N, C-alpha and C positions, 0 to 999 in steps of 0.2 A: 238735639238728643241723638244719643249712641245708637245706633243700629239692635247693640249687644248686650244694652243694659238693662233690658226686657226677654227683647227675641230669642234668644238663647241661652239662658241661663238654665239654672237647675227647676224654677219655676219658669218654666214657659207659657205666653203666650205668643199670641199669631197677633197678624196688622192686616192690612188693606193692601198696602204700596210694598209691594214682593220686588224684591231685585237679586240682579246674577253678575256672577264677574268670572270671565273666561279670562285666563293667563298662557302666552303660547310661548316654552323654551326649547331652545337646544339642547342636545343630550352628545359625548361625548362618545369615540367609538368602544371604551370601556362601560359607558352604562351609565354615567354621571351627569347628571342634569344640573345644565346651567343656573350659575347663580340669580340671574337678574332675567326675568320675560322679554323676549325681543317684542313683544305685541301683547296688546291687553285691551279687550274689548267688554263694555258694560252696557247695564241699562240704561245708566243716564245718559247714551249715545244712540242706543240702536235696540228696536223692537225683535226679540228672538220666543222661537219655542224651545223652551225643552222638554227632552223625552231623557230619564237619571235613574237607568235601574242599577240596582246596587244587589249583589247576589252574596251568601256564605259559602262557605269551603274554598277554593284557588280557583276559581271560577274569572270571567270578564268581564260581566254584568253587561247590559247595555244602552250605549250610550250616543246621541244622536242632535245637534243640535241646527236649528234655520233660523238663520239673520238675517235680515231683513235690511237690503238697501247701504250692504258692506260699502263702502267703498271702494275704489279699485287701489289705491295706495295700502290701505289697510287691507284689501284680499294682499294686495302682494307681499304684504310681513309675511305671511303665513301661505301663499302658495307653496305646493308641494312641488312644483318644480322647477323652484328656484334652487342655487347651487347653499347647504348648509339651513336646508329650511329645516322650520322647529317639528319635533318630533313626541314632543309633552306635550300634553294640558291640565292646567287646574281648574274645577268647576268650584264657584262658589255661590250656594245660594244661604239668603236673609231677608230679614221682612227688614224695612225703614221705618216701623211704626209699630203700637203694638194693640192690642183692643183688651179690653177686662169688662166690657160693663156696655150696655145699650147708650150709656151716655159718649165713649168713649169713641164706643162706634160711630156715631153720629159726628162726632167733634172731627175724625181721621177718616171722614169722608175725602177731605182736601188733601190729602196727606201729608206726609212727615218725612221729610229726605236731610241728612248732610251726607260730604264726604266720612270717606270710608280711610283710618286707619292704618297701619300695616300691619298692628298686633290684632284689631279687629277685623282682615280680612282673613287672617290664615283662622280664627274662629269659628270661621263659616266657609273653613272648605269639608269639598263631598266627598269629590275623589280625584287620583292625579291618578292620569291619562293617558295612553297611547296613541297617536290622533292615525286610523287607519284609510281614510279616503278625506280630501278637501274639493270639494266638486260647486260649480257656477251652476245655478237653474234658474230659467226665466217666473217669476212671479207674477201676482196682482198688479203692480204699479212700477217695479223694479228688478234688478237681479237679486235673489238669495242665494247665501252661503251654507252649503251641508256639511258640517263637520259630524264626523262618523267616528267613534273612540272606544276600546276596552282600557280595563287597567292597567295601567305601567307595569305593576308588580304581574300580573300574570300572562304579558307578555314578554317581561325578560323571564318568566320561568320557559317562558319556551325555546326560548335558543338551548342548543347542541353543545354536547362536552367538544371539549378541543382538545385536552390534555384529562388522562381519567383523574377519576377523583377518591380518593382514600383519607377513613378517616378513623379513630378508634372508637368513637361511639357519634351516635345520633346528634348530640348538642352539638359537636366538633363538625360534622358532616353540613349540616346546618350552617355553621358561623361562615365556614369555604365558601358553601354555595352564595352567603351573602357580600362577604370580598367578590365573587368574582364577574357579581349581575349587579353591586352597588344596589340592591335594596337592603332592606334593613329588616331583619327578621328574627323575632322576640320567640326562644322555646319557652318551654314551659316543665319541670321546674327552673324558672326563671337562676340564671348563672353561669349554664350550660351544662356537659356533661351529660350522664347517662340522662333517659329518659325514659326505659324500662327499669323493671325488676326480675329477679327471678326468683322462682318458686320453689318449694322447696323438695329438695333432691335430685335439683340440675343447675347445671352452672351455665352461665353463659357470658356473651358480652356484644355487644353491639358493634366490633369493627366493620366495615363494608370499603366495596371496593368496586367503582361505577363505572364503567367504560367510555371511551369514546364513541359519540354516538346518542348517547342517553341523553332525554333533557334534563334538565334543573326541578322542572315541577313533576316529574314522573318518580324522580328522588323523592322528592319532599311528598309523593303520597303514599308512599311506599312506607318512607318512615312513621307518617300519621296513621295508615294502616296498622303496623306493628304497634303503633302505642295506645290504639284502640281498643285493640285486641287482648296486649297485653295486661292493659289496668281496668278491663272489663267498664270502660265509660264510652255508650254508644251514642247515639242521636244525635248530636250534634255537630258533629264533626272536628277532627282534630285539627284542620287549617279554617284562616280565614284571612280575606286583606281587605284594610280599612286605612284610607288616608293614606297610602301608597305603600305601606307597611305590611307586611307577614308577620301571625303568628302561628306555631306551630306547637300543640301540644294542649294539656288537660288546664286552658288559660280561664280567669274567672268571669261570673259571670252575675248580670253586665262586664265588660270587659273596661268599661271606664265610669266613673263613678255610682249613683244609684238608679235604681229600677224609676221609668220614666211614671207618672201618672198622667193617664188619658183624660183629662178633661175635656168641657165643654169651652173652657176658657184659655185650656191647651191645646185648642183646636178641634177635639173628639167630633167627628158627625155623622159615620155608620158603623158600625160591624154583622159582619154576616159568617157564619159556619161553613166551614169548606169542606166538609169531610173527619179523616181521624187516622190515626195510626196503631201499632198496636205497640206498649209498650215495651213489649220483651217477643219482637216477630219468630223466635225461637223456643217460644212456651205461648201461641196466641190463646185468648178467650173469646168462645164462641159469645157470649152475652153481652162482648163490646164493652164489657167494664171499667177491664185494663187496658183503656187507649187513650192517648192524648188527643185532644179535639185543635184541629186548621183551623184559624181565622184569618180575616180579609178585615182589613180594620182602615176606613175612611177619611181622612183628617186634611184641614186646611193644612198648605205648606211645613212639616217638620223635617226642616234640613241638617237638626242636630241628632236625630232618629237615625240608627245604622247597622245592619247585620250584627251580633254580637251582644246587643242590649237587651235587656227586657222592662216592658213594659207592661203595665198596669190599666182595668178598661172593666168595667160594667158589662158582662154578658147580654146578648140578646135576651129578649121574652122566650121562657119559656115555647109560645105559640108565634112570634114572631119570627122567618127567617134572618129579619135584620132591625136596629132601633129604628123607630120612626121620629121625624123632625120635632121640636119640639112646636110648643102652641105660638109661643115669641118667633120662631125662626118662621113659621107659616106665615102669620102675617107682616112680615117685613116683604111678603112678594116674591116675586123672581127674580128682581134686581140684587136685594138686601138677602138671598136664602140661602148663597153658595157663600156669602161672607160673613154671615149670622149664624154662629152654636147657639145650640141650650147653652145656660145660662150657667147652670147647676157647675162647682168649682170643687167638688167630693167625693171620692169614690163610695159606693156601699159597703157591706160588710161580705157580701160576695163575689167582691172584686176578684177577675181572671187577670195571672200573670200568664204572659207569656213573652218566648225567645225568639226573637225577630230573626231570620231568617231571610226578608228582602225585606227591598226598601226600593218604589217607586215615585220618583216626581215628575209631577208634570209642570211647566210653568209656558205661559203666552195671553196673548190678548182673549182668544175666544174660550178660555178656561181658567181663567186666572195663577193661581198655584194652588195645587193640591197634592199629598202627601196621599199612597196607599202600601199600608203594610200589612206584610204575608209571617205567618208564624204558627207554632207549635204551644197550644197551651201546657202551663208547667203543672202538675200539685204541689208542687218542692220545691220552690226557685231557687233553695239555699242547695237543692241536688239536684240539679239540671240536667244529668246525665242519664243515661238509660243504665241499667245493670241488665245481662242476658243470664240468663239460667245456664243454658249453655255457654259458658265464655268462651270454647271454641269457635265456636258459629263467627261468620263473616259481619264486619258492623252494616246495617243498615236503616242511613238517617234521614229523620222527616225532616225535608226541606222545600217547605213551599214557594214559587217564585212568581216575582209581582210581575214578571216578566214571560209572553203565550212561549216563545219561543226558547226558552230556559226551560217553561213547565215543561212543555213538550218533550224535551231534550230529554229532563231529569224522569218522565214517566217512561221512553225509550229505554235510559241506564239501567231505572228499575226494574222492568222487565229484563233486559239484557242478562242482570246480573241474574236474576231468577234461574234465566234459562241457561246457564254457565254455571249458577250452586248446583244444576242436575248432572252435567255434565261432567263424567270421570275421565279425567286425564291423567298424571301421573302422579304415585301417592306410593308411600313406606308401609309393610307387612311383616308382620313378626312372625314366621311358621310355626307352627303350632304341630300337625300333624305328615306325615311322607307316606304313600301308596307305593311301594315297591314292587308288589306284585297285582297283576288284576286283579279282584274281585268279584267284577262283575260287569256289562256290558256299561254300568252308570261309574261304575267304580275303574276307571283305569291307571294300571300301573305308569307312573313319572309323573304323578299328581300330586298335590300337596293341600292342605289346608290353611288358613292365615287368617290371624287380625289385620284389620288393614285399617291403617288411615294410625297420626302421631297425639297427644297428646297436647294441643297448641297452648301449654303453660305459659310459654313466654315466647315473643316475636323476633327474640334475636337472629342473629346471622345464624347459617347453618345448622337449622333446627334437624334437617333429614340426617345426620348423624348423631344430635344428641339425644331429643326428645325419646322419653318412654313411649310403648304401645298405648293407644288408643283403645282399652280392654271392652268399653264399649262398644264396638260397633261390632258386629254381627261376623260370623269367622267367616270366611269365605270358602265356599270348600271346590275341590280338585280340580285346581287351575292347572294349567300347564306354565310350563316352566321355558323360558329358551334356554337353547344351550347350542355350541356349536356346530355339531352336523347330529342329525334325527332324519331315519330315513326308514320306515319301514322296523322292523326288527332290530337293526343297524345303530348305532349315533355313536356320542357321549355322552353317557352318564353320570354323572356329577350329586354329588351327595347336598342332599336339604335335612340340615335338624333341627330336631326344635330349638326355637329360639334365635336362630338365624335373620338376619335383620336383610330384606328385599326390596326391590323396588318392582312396586307391581305397574302396567301399564294399562289401557282400556280402547280394547278393538274398537274405532270408529267413539270411542267418547263413552258407549255404552254400559250403561250399569252393569248389568250381568255376562260381562265379555273382559273378564281380568287376566292379564299374563303377568306372572312372574319373569321380569326378564333381566335379573343377576343380582346376586347379590355386594353387600357394603357390609363395613366393620363397623361397628358403634362407636363410637369416638373415643379417642384414647385407647384402646384396646385392642387396636390391628400390631402385629412384627414388625419389629426394625430391622428392617433390612438395609442393605447395601444398592447405593446407586447401581441401574443397570442389571438386577436380580429379575431370575424367571424362577420362581419360587412356590414348588406344593408342597402344601405340606396339610395332612389328615388327621382328625386325632381318632388315638389307638387307645380301644379298652373302655369306650363308653359303654352302661349298664346294658343289656340289650333289650331290656324294658323300656329304655329311655332314648333308644336309635331313632325310634320313629312317631312318637306323640308326643305330647307333653300333658299333665298333671292339672285339670281344673284354669286355676286364672295365675296358678302362679309366674314371680318373672322365672326367667331360665338366666343364669350369667353366663356371660361368654365362655366358653373353654378357655383354661387354660393346662389342660393337662398334659401328658403327652401324646408324640407326633411321628407319625411317619413323614420322612423328606424327601423332597428331588427336585435341586436346586443346580442351575445352573448360572455362572456369576459372570460378569462383563470380559472378563479373560476368556469365556469360553472352559471352564473348568466344572466339571457336572459330581454332584454329592448325590448318590443313595444310601438312603437308608429306612430301610423296612422289616417286617417280620421274618420275610422270607420273598426269596426271587425263585421263580420259576420263570427260565427262559424256553420255548418247544416248542420243534418243527414240526408239524403234522406231514403226514405221506399227503402227496398229491391227490386234492380231488376227498379227502376223506377230513377237512377242514371240518372245526368245533360249528353245528347252524348257529347263524344268528337269532341273538335271543338266549343263547344258553349260556350261562357261564363256564367258562374254562377251568378243568379242576387243576386245583395246587398239587403240588408231587410233595407224595408221603412221607420224607424227611423234614417237619416241620423244623422253621427256623434255621435252614439250609439254602445253602442258594445252588438252585439245579438248571445244568442246559442240559435238554434232552434232543433226541428224535421222540416221536409219538410213541415208536416198536416200543423203544426202550431199548436197542440196542445199542445205541450210543447214550454215552452220558459220563457227565461229569456231577459231583456233588460233594459242594462244600459244607463239611456239617459244623454246628456250633461248639462238640468239643474237639475242633480242630484237624479231624481227618479230612481226606480227599479220598473222593475215590471217583478213576479213572474205567470208565468200563467202553468197549467195541469190540465186533470181530478182528480187529488187529489197531495195534498202536505202533506206529513208526515215529523215533523221537530223530529228528536232525537238524542237528547243531552245525550243518555247512563245516568249514574251515575251525571250528571254534569247538570247547571242551563241553561233555557232557560230564557232569558231578552228580551223584548221589549220595547224601550222606544221612545217616541213621544209625542208633544205635544197633540194628542190626539190619539185615538185608535178607530177606527170603524170596528166593524166584524161586518156583514154582515150574 
């Protein structure tokens, strides 16, 4: 009798005679796992206690195995002190028999076993693991061998980039990571290429470049977060580790096959409610109606259930925190009750569908083989993703864990996300008004008002320069702006026109402490320059009513009109193009006070060089005339000639 003819098919049935296999493999320096195991231990030779927790997202899970009485020669095969020791383990769990009713239960007490074929073994795989520790401890009758592991794919993704990673889109970035780490990565939509879409009115791309020192896992998380926000598909996470592979993007639910019905003959023992989470955290419902319920289900061993699955079961009674054993189970007594479930083999019309987020298997002499499954109830299993009313909000995935440590870490992570969500850092804003003159103590000069934040209509790179401003955010009032020099009434005053895109920082991350730290160009709207140019150009002739404030919520197009220019090129040449130019040397002690705008020369459109008293002056007017005035004028050509040319020369 094959243990898999019934034990792990679609109509799963459980048994009494549980089994396990641990295979150990070496790996090459590039991450390629060896083709054949260097050691293989199983329940046919050793007793073992197995604790295995599988978790969704890109997480390592928790795996520990204690093998009793492992002989020296077998221990030597996996000892981490040996050269070229194995670093990879594959865990297989299964039943050697199956229970379909009371009669088969009684018949199977003697157990049925058979040798496993390679095909059967592959069907029973639970996880591909990285070995973190192997050690011997003193057991009751012999030495025990403890083996601790995490997911192999998770460990591979913790590696640092030793060469930069560039890609034209997220799909190609994931494919490059798969090539470098030798971990299979499936992206969705399948076939590679772009994973996000452009919103109306925006043009983006997924071109990315990651530096040396960044981990592969952080890159995948960046991509997952971008895809989740872009597609507005939240709640279940865009990453999954399963059977040594990684799945990235809006994967099918369930990942493989059909939803699994959890009935008595399929191992169902009990279910309890473990809290709930909002369907839409951006618009929580205080009534509690728009929430997803979290469940914990206890089963006889179900190694086929994994994160990414959907299971169906009957919910607990309204007046009970969990289902109670049936009369048949109770009559079976202490010996049979852990093994014998209720014998109902169908679900009611009120059956719940649940997205599986975590699975914990325990197998050993003391407790047999049982599985704990945690997850989130789904209102519509054909639509497993949550849609946020505020598509710009960061994702908040409901991911109950069967491992206490992981659950605590998840709670800490959620709290950290909540805290950091309220911590203001760097943002992009758009100037809406500028105050050039002090109106009151509360409205000082050189301050501005702006929209803070961008519309996260896509999560493609370089949104800082591409994305439109978020008009829903309140206008920030009376912000200071950073300038190279500012002291009292002195400093460098720079223009702040409505519509400018600026970078906003927050002192100490405080909500009410914004600072404009500089301006940036809208994507594709900046000037074309030559390398090495130092070039200041300012708008000319903007309507006075539009120089300091915008009207309503209208978008302001980047300026493309006439401008004044001050250009120094890479060869040291300087060009000034201005409406008028006045160069004035004041009398010592009579300099213009700080904060007082100096007056322009009276000849508009001219170049004027003068002393403040007006005794000495040179004026080059737009009509071509030149005025040179002074108490005395000396023309000294040295040994050269002085040439005066004109239609007439009038000397008075």
